[in-house]
N, C-alpha and C positions, 0 to 999 in steps of 0.2 A: 487442752482437755483433756481430762483420764477419765478411762475406762474403771467404772467401779464394781466389783459386785459387791451388793446389797445383801444376800442369803450367804447360809453356809449353804454345803452341799448335802446338807440331810436335811435343808427347808426348801423347798422348793415352792410352796408359795408364795412367800418374798418376792420383793420386784427388783427387779435390778435396775440401773438407769447409767447412761453415759451422761459425765457431769458436761455440760457446752460449758468452759467456764470464761468464755468470748461474749456469749449469746445472755448466760448467767438462767440458764434453764436446764433440767432435767428430761434425756429424751429416753422413753425407757425403751429398753434391750436386756436378751438372753445370754446369759454368760455358759457358753457349751463344758468348760468341765468341769462345770458339772457334773456330768458322767460320769460314773465309778462304778467299778464292777470290784467288788470286795475277793482280794486273793484267794481267803478261806473256803468263798464258795469254788473256786476252780479244782483247792487239792481235797475238798471233800469229796468220803465215798458217797459214787451218786445210783440213783436207781429210780428208774421208772415206776415200778409197782410202787400201790400204795403210797405213791408219793400225792402231798395234794397241791404242790407245784401243778405239775400236770395233771392232776385233776382242775386245777384252775384253768389253766390254760385252755382244757378239752370244753370246757366252759364257753369261753372267751371266744371260739373258732365256734362253735354252734350256734351262736349268737350274731356271728360276725353279720352276717349281711340282713338279719332282721335291723341293728344296730347303724347299717348304711341309709343316711337321708340320700333322699333323691334328688337330684336338681333338676328337674325335667319339670316344665311347667316356671319355674323359679327365676328373676332375674339376677343371674351372677354379677360379683365383679370381682376380677383376676390383674392385683397388684401385686409385682417380681422387682427388688433391685439387687444388683448383684454388684459388689463392691469389690476391688481388688486391692491390694497394701504392698509394701515392699518394707519388710520387717524382716530382726532392727536394723531401721536407719542411723547407726551410727559412724556411717561415714569422715573421716578428718581430710575437709574439704579446707583446708588451711595447708595441703601436706605438700603439695607444687605445684604450678601454674596451671595444669590443667583444671584440676582439681578446686580452683578458686574462683573458677567460672561459672562454677556451678552451687557457689554459697547461699545464690537465692533460693537455693531451697527450704534452707532451714524452714525461714518464715510458715513453713507447709509442713509442718513435722508437729506431728501429735505425738501422744503418750496412749499409750494400751494397753492395758491390766489383761493378761495371759495368766495362765496361772503358776502361780507363785513369784512372779514380778513385771515392772513395769520396761514395757518396749518402746521405744519409736517407732513410728513408722510413719510411710510415706503414701498417705494414698494416689494409686496411679490411672486409674480406670473404676467408673461409673457407670453401670446400664440400668436403667428402669423401662417398663414396659407397664400401662397399666389398659385394659380391655375392661368391655362390657358385653354380656350378652345376652339376649333377650329370654322369653319365656318358650324361644321354639330350638334353643343354643343358636342363630346367628349369630355373630356381631357385630354391634350397631357401633362400637366406636372405639377403637384404640391409638393409641399414642405411648413414640420410644422416645426414650432419649439417652443419648450415646457422650461420652467424655472421658477423654485418658490418652494414653501411651501408644495404646492399642489402637486408636479409631485413626492415628497417620499411618499405621501397618496396614487396615485390614477394607477387601475389595471384595470379600464375601463371604472367603472360607473360612474365616477365624472367627467370623458371626457362627457361620452357623457348629461348627468345632465345639466352641463354650459353649451354642446352645444343648449338643451332644453330653456335656460335661454334666452340665447340671437339670438334669430330665425333671420335670414336677413328678414328685414318690409319693406313693402312699402307703406307711407301714401298712396296712389291715390289707393289699396285697400278698398276693402268692408268690411273688417274682419284685423285686427291685432294682431297675434300672439306670446304673447310676455309675459315672465315671465308662461311658462306655462300654462297662461288664455287665455283668443279671446277676446282684445278690439273694441269696434266699433271705425273704423276710422271716422273721422272729412271729410273724403270726399269719406263714402259707399252714391252708388247709390242710397241705397233705406232706411236708417234709417238716414243719416247724419242730415236731421230738424225735425227728432222727435226727436232725444237724446240731439241735441245742439243745444245752440243762437246763432248768428250769429252780428258782427257787423263792420263797416268800419270805421276804426280808422283815416288812414291815405295816403299818396303818397310818395315817399323812392325810391332812386334808389337803384339797384344794380347789380351791374359789367356794367353798364352802360342800364340794362336796367329799366325804369320806373313800379314801380309797385304796386298793391294796399294791404294794409295791414290788411286785411281781419281777425279778432282775433274773436274767438270763445269761448264760455262756455259749459258746460258738465249741460243739466238741476236736474242732482240730482247729484254731488261731491260724493256719495260713490259707484256708478256705476262706473264701468269699463270702463272708458274714460278717456277723455284727454281735456287740457284746455291748449290755448299757439295762436296762429299766424300762418295765411298763405299767401305766399307773391307772388299774382296771378299777371301774365304778365299784362300790363294794355294795352292791345289792343285785337285784333278779335278774337287772339288762345283762350284768358282765361286760360293760361299754370301758371301751378303751377313753380315757380322759388324757394321758399325754402319753406321749414316747420321748428317752432322753437314750442314744446309744452314739456308738463310737465303733471303728476295725479296728482289731489287734495289731498293736507292734507287728507281731508275726508274717500279717496279711501277705500274700502275692500279689502285693499289684503297686505298680510303676510310678514314679513321679508325681509324688503322691507322701510327704512322710506323718500327717496326719487327717484324719475325717469324722466330723461332729455331724450329730443332728438330734433338735429338739423340734418336734409337729405334736402341735396342740391342738383339740379340737371341741369343737363348741355342738352345746345341745340345743337344737331348734327347736320351733312351736310343740310339732307332733310327738315331740322327745326324744328323736333320733339324734345322731351325733354326726356331724359334716367336718372336713379340715377344715381349721380357723387358720393355723399360722405355723409357716415352717421356716426352720434357721437351720442352714448348713454351713458349718464350716472346715476349712481343709489350708493347708501348708502347698505347695507348692514345688517343688528342686527336684534340680539334676539327679541331686542325692540326701538322703534323709541326712545323714549324716551333718550335711553344709547347714554354716553357721544362718547363712541369708539367704529366704527366702520369699516365694511370692506367697500372701495369706489371704482366700478369698470368701469372702461373707457375700450367700445369697439368702436372703428372705423374701416370701410373699406371703402375702393375703389373699383370702378368700370368702368372702361375704354378698350375703344379698343385697339390695340397692334399689332403691325409688327409681321406677321408669324417670320420673318424671325432678330425676335429681339434675342437675346442671351438667353439660357437657364442655364445661370449659377446660383449654390445654391445659395441661401437666404442665410441660414447660412454663406458661405465664401467670399459675396461682400456683405457688408452694404451700399454700394449705389442702390441698386435691389431695395431697402425697398421701394415702394411711401412713406410709415413715417417716416423718419429713427428715431431711438431709441433717444432716449434721457440719460446721462451718467449716473442716475438712474439705467435706465434700461439694461443699457450693462453690470451693475455690481452686476445683480441679483444672476447669477452662482456664481461668486464672494462671496458672498454675505452666499450662500448655502453651500459652502464648511468653509467658517468661521463656520458655526450654527453647520455641522454634525459633526467638530471636541468639540463640547458642549454634555457630558455626559447627562448632563438633560434635554435638547433637545432631545436629539438620544431618552431619555426614554419615553417623552411622546407621539414620532411619533411612535415607536414599541406599546404604550399599546392602539394608535387610530387603528394602522394596523389590530394589532387583534379584537376590539371591531367590526371593520368592515368587516372584511373578514370570524372573525367568527375562524377560525383557527392560529393556536397556532408555529411560527417556529422551530425546532429542532436547528437550525443552532448554532454555539458556538457565533457570537456576535446577539444573533437574530434577524436575518432579516428574511426577506423574499428569498431578493434575492439569500442571501447565501445558504439557507437551502435545503437541497437534500427530506427532508421530513417534510410536514407538518398534525400535531396533531388536528379532528378534526372531525365535528364541534363541538363547546363547546356546544351550546343552547340543543343540542341535546346528553347532558354525563346522565341525571336522569330525569327520566318521570315516569307518572303512569297507567293504564289503569285497567280496572275490569278483565281482567284474569291474566297479568300477574304481576298484585302487581306492588310495585316499581320496576324499572326495569334499568337494568344502561349499557349505547353503549359506548363502545371505539374504535376509528378509524384514518382512515388520509390516505394522499395519497400522493404520487411520486411529485415531481413538474421537470419542464424543465430542473432545472441543474444537475438531475440528467439523462438524456434521452430529449430532446426536442421533440422526435417522437413518446417514447415508456411510458405508465403512468400505471399505477396501485396503485388503492385502495381500501381499505376491511375495513368495523367494524365488531367486537364480540358484539353481546348483551345478555344480561340475564336476567330472570325473574324471580323473589324470590319466589313467588306465585308458577306458571308452574311448575317452576323450567329444563326446558329447555331450551340450549344453542342456541343462533342463531347469524344470519352471515350474510355476504355479502363478494363477491370479484370481479374484476374487472381489467382485462388485454387490454387495447387501445393503441392500432397504429395508430397514425396519418398519414395523406398523407402530409402535410402539418406541419412545424415548430413551435410548442409554445415558445409563452416566458418567461407561466410561468406555465398554470396548460392545463389539455386537455380539459378543458369544454371549451376555448373561441373560441371566433368568428373569423372567420370563419370555422365549423366543414367539416369534411371530413378526418371521422376515421372510423377504423372497428375494433369492442371487441368482447372479452368473457368473459360472467359473470356466474355467477354461487350465487345461496343466499340459506337460509330459516329461515322465520321468520311467525311472527304474523301477519293476514290481517284483515281488516274488508268487507266484499263487499260494492263494490259500493262508499265509499271513495276514496274521490280526494281531495287528499292535495294538497297545494298551496303552496308559499312560505315558507311561516313557515313549517317544514313535520312537520310527526306524531309522533318522538319521543321528540318532542320541550314538550318543561317543559312549555310551556304555556296553551296548548294544555291539561295540566293535573287538570286545574282548569275549574273543573263545578261543582259548588257550591249546586245542589241539588242532585247531585249524593255522596258529602263529607256529607254531612248532613245523606244523606239515603245510605247506600252498598248499597242497594237489586235495584236499578236504574239507579246506573254502567252494562253499555253494556256489555253482555258476545258471543255476536252472533260475532265469529270469523273461523276465520281458518287457519291454519297451511300450507303454501306454499312453497318445493321447486320447487325452477326454475333454468332452462339451460338454456344462451339465447347467441347469435352467431347475432352480427345486423350489420350491414352500412348504415352508415349517411351519407348526403350530402348537405351540403349548398353553397346556391351561393349569388351575387351581390345584384341579384335583387330581394334578399328577401325571393327566391325558396329553402324550403329547401325536402328531401324526405329521405325515412327512409324505412328501410327492414329490418326485423331480421325471424330468425328460433329461433324456442323455445319449449323447452319441461316444463310441467307443473306435479307436485304431489300435491294432494291436500284433505288435511284431517283436517277434524271438528274440532272446539276446541270451550270452554265452556257451551253455553245453544242450538248449532248444535248440528245436528246431522243426519249423510249421510254418505253414504259407504265412503271410498278411493275413489278417480277416476285421471285418468293420462290424458293427452292431449299433441298432438303434433300441431305445432300451428306457421302458417306464415304471419306474418302482414304487411302491406305495407300500406306508413303514407306521405299522403303529403302538406305541406304547405303554405301560400302563404301571407306574410303582408310587400305590399311593402312599406311601409314608416315607418316601425319599427325601432327604431334606432338598434344596432349592441351592447349591451350592455355588457361588458366582467365580469360578476361575476360569483363565482364559487355555483356552485348548495349548495344550503341550506346556502349558506355566508349572514350574517345577512347586508351587505349594498346592497342584492335585492330584501331587500323590500322599497328601499327609488329609485326606479327606475323614475324620474318627468312624463317621457313620454312617451305619449301614444299616438298613433297615427294611425290610423287604415285606413283602415278595417285589420283583422286578420281573415284566411281565414284555417279552417283543414279536413281533413277526412283523417279514416283510415281504418282498412279493417283487419279481421282477417279470417282467412280460417284453419281452423282446424278437429283433428281426434282426439273423444274419445274411447281411445283404448278400455275402459272396455264394451261399447257396439258395439261396430264395427260399429262407426257410422260418420259422418262427418254433421260437422256445419259452419255457417256464419254468422259473424256477425258486424257490419258495425256500425258506426258513422261520425257525423259528425259537427260541429261548427263554426258558424260566432261572431265573436264579433265587437261592432263598436262601438266611441261617433258619438253622434248626436250633436250638436252644434245651443242654440237655440239664440244665439245675446248675449243682455244681463241679459233675462235669464236663465243662466245655459246652463248646460248637461245634455244627457241625456245616461248613458252607457247600453249595448245591451250584448245581451249572447244570443245568441240561440243554442241550443243544438237536434239533433233526433237519432234518432238508428234504427236501426230493429236487429232479430235473426231471424234466419232459421234454425231448427235440422231436419235432416235426417229421425232420426223415434225415437230420445231418449228424454227424456221430462227431465233432468237432473234441476234439479230446480238453481242449484249453475251459470248455463251461464248466465241465466238470466240478466236483465238491474233491476239495486237499485241503485233511486235517494239516490247522497250525501247526509248525512245528520251528523249535527253538533252538538254538546249536551255541547259541552265547553261552557266557558263564555264569549271567543270571539267570533266578528264577521266575518265570513267567506262569502263574498259575494257571492261564486259564489258555494252553498250550501246553503240546507233546512235548515236553524235554530230552528226551531221547529216541526223536524220529529224525529221518531225515526229510529234507523238503521233496515237494513231490515223491514220497515212496508209498502212499495210496492213494487213491484214483477211486470216485465213485459216482454214480447219477441219485444214490437215495443213501442215506446214514441218521445214526442217532448217537448221539457221543454223551459221557458225562465227565464234569470232575466234581469230585469230594476231596472236601479239606477240613482232614478234625483238628481241634486244636484245645488241646487236654486240659490248657488253665495250671496247670501243673501236679493234676490228679494224682499220678504216680511219683514225676519227680520231689514233689512238698514231703512226703513223707519216705524220701532217702537221708539217713543224716550225713551231714554234713552237706550234703549236696543241695538241700535244698538252700543252704544257707546263700547260694547263689540264684535263689530266683528265676532256674533256666524252670521251660515249659515245653514240653513237647511236642510233636508235631506230625502227623502220618496223613498222607491224601492217596488217591488212588483215580486211574482217571485209565478212560479208555474211548474207543470208538468202532462202530460194528454196522460194516456198510455192505452194495456189492451191484453188482459193473450189469447190465446190460448187456444180452448176447452180442450187440452189431459194434458194442465198443470194445469187447475180447476179443470179435472176427478181425479188426481192425488193429489188431495186435500190441491195445493199451494195457498196459499192468496186472503184468500177468500173474502176477500173484492170487491165487486163491482165499476168496475169505470163507474159511471153513471156522474162524476162530475169530473173535476182535480183537486190536490193538490195544493191549493192556500198556499200562503203567503205575509207579509206588514209588513214592517215597517216603522216607523216615528220617525224620530231625530233628532237631533243638532250634526255638525261639527265646527271643528274649534275651540272650548272651547283648550284655554292656546293656539291656534293655532296647537294642534296635538290631540289631541280626538277627539272618535268620540262617543257616544249613542245614544243606539234606543232602541226604543221599539218595540216587535216582537208581531206580532197576525197571530193565526194560524184562518184561512179565512172557509175551510173549514172541513171535516170530525172529526166534534168535536165530535158526540155522545158518550157519556162514559166520557168527559173530563172535568176538574173543574179546576179552579188558573192556577201556575204553569206552570201544561198541556199543554195550549192553550196562553198564556199568557208567558212575558219574556224579561229580559235585556239582552241587549248584547256591549259589550266595543271591539272599535279597536282603532289604531292607526295609523294615515295616514298625514304625511309631501306633503300642498298644499299651492301655492299660491294665 
């Protein structure tokens, strides 16, 4: 099969086709190498005053909303097809014995005409989605299909990450969210004329409509913006008929060596224009200079349909696809079955799944699909802390292969210094059947659990848990053993918990809990016991449903961060020894504030209040989460000591500003490294009631909040971030690294 462009870059009205030589048919397709911005336009002296192109743009923006078709009351069909290819597939499969085992792949190779050359490619993934909504916007029909190598690895996280990369777009919006970053649209009502330059190139016919070719280029090609062409209908409507655009080669964007978009609009019966088709193409590679890459083509169509149309399955009726499959795409399933019969390929897939999941299957064929019990998390097997010394932990969980509704997981741990066995076990009944494991979304379950383990008051662990070996790296404590944290407690806990999540991302959890708390290390207090009733409510209206196991490695690589997220938790407790009641309430709000081309700010606010009837038990107080490891923890205080502050009411904030290269992109030579600046500011302000201060708890006076800041560089080798951390307040008596520090972290960003 050959992909041949039958039109020139100057004649957009002609049709392009995929020539399927196996079926002897032509399939309509769009070739995006037509997106051309003439270099002369960029070098020409530009002025916005008395510029016909700018005046045309103003008219387009003034009529933008008037031309937008309102889909309310219409029956809408949305079809999306995402295909990924390995290109160029020019490997010598006769080179050695290992490659000869994959010689069968040659029968699935096709030829693609990319700019200026024919390229052999191998389709490796196909994802389709067909959905229909009624006039009220309610989904009445949905069908999905997925085939490819990635299906063997995906249990939820990869699916949601790909959805985040290829979010539906409309060039008429002010901002375009794509590849998890925010671009300024060339039709932004507020910023288009500031960040783009516009030129009238020509007039031409598109579908019997005379259109003006309005070319645009970014003022700074390294910013998150596009270059390309807008085709404006040459009449008083100033409607957008077509958009062709791509990103500049200098753009500060990771993992993508090319990104091209074509979007067409269709005039409806009332004269307004609706988005009809969108084609997005991109090359994904570790480095833009690499010869081999993953070429992705995402195609979507939107149209009205008759409510009486057949609801036949997308999988069973090929003709129901708005965009037909090519022969190569139809053969992906067959190719995958051939690959599964190749032992060396199976070993690679199994190893990748273990690294991604963080668990080891115990099935005979070493696959998660046939495993009744998974061992892990593997990164939590060995760790070190100041009280237990070296700690070993073994555990695992049952899977849906054992029972789709009933799950059991446990771990056992032992510290060689305190010589105490520890562990936990949980029995869960899920009211809805699971495909793999208990924590799959949406959760609706009842669980019973018991545990006995060492805990540090106030510590909040994120996506990497405390037993992770990475948290054991504290260079100052390794250099001076007296600096290891020894303020901890042994907690025995029994919980009965009910949780329910809904499609609208609302969650409700309630639990009854018994706790027995004993001091450990340098802490010294009397053993106490509590009976607690917890109620938690959360609401995250735009949060994707990531299906990753708790503590899984893949949980760290969740790309989508759509907000806001709101949560509130209330604990009503009974302190057995003091025969008193206490109430503890905490709430949090998390949000990402986009600042257009100037990056974004991740914000987290927390607040809490404690009421104790008559007791002054200090262990029930709030202790800010402190992090002493070498790793940067965003929602903890990185220069605070454990249990340094105690409070019965508090407000805290964590603000991180990611600049997206807004400063470093403008520095010669430095901008070639694609580095990005990042700064953060965090603090906590609280108070302590008189009865605690009279008991001698925390003598520090709360005359000002505790605050710290970081300044660093991220996107180092596209993965790493290094921060200088500075403690801003309560520095009396502190010197050197007690109030200054260097932290590192790993993050995947585009």
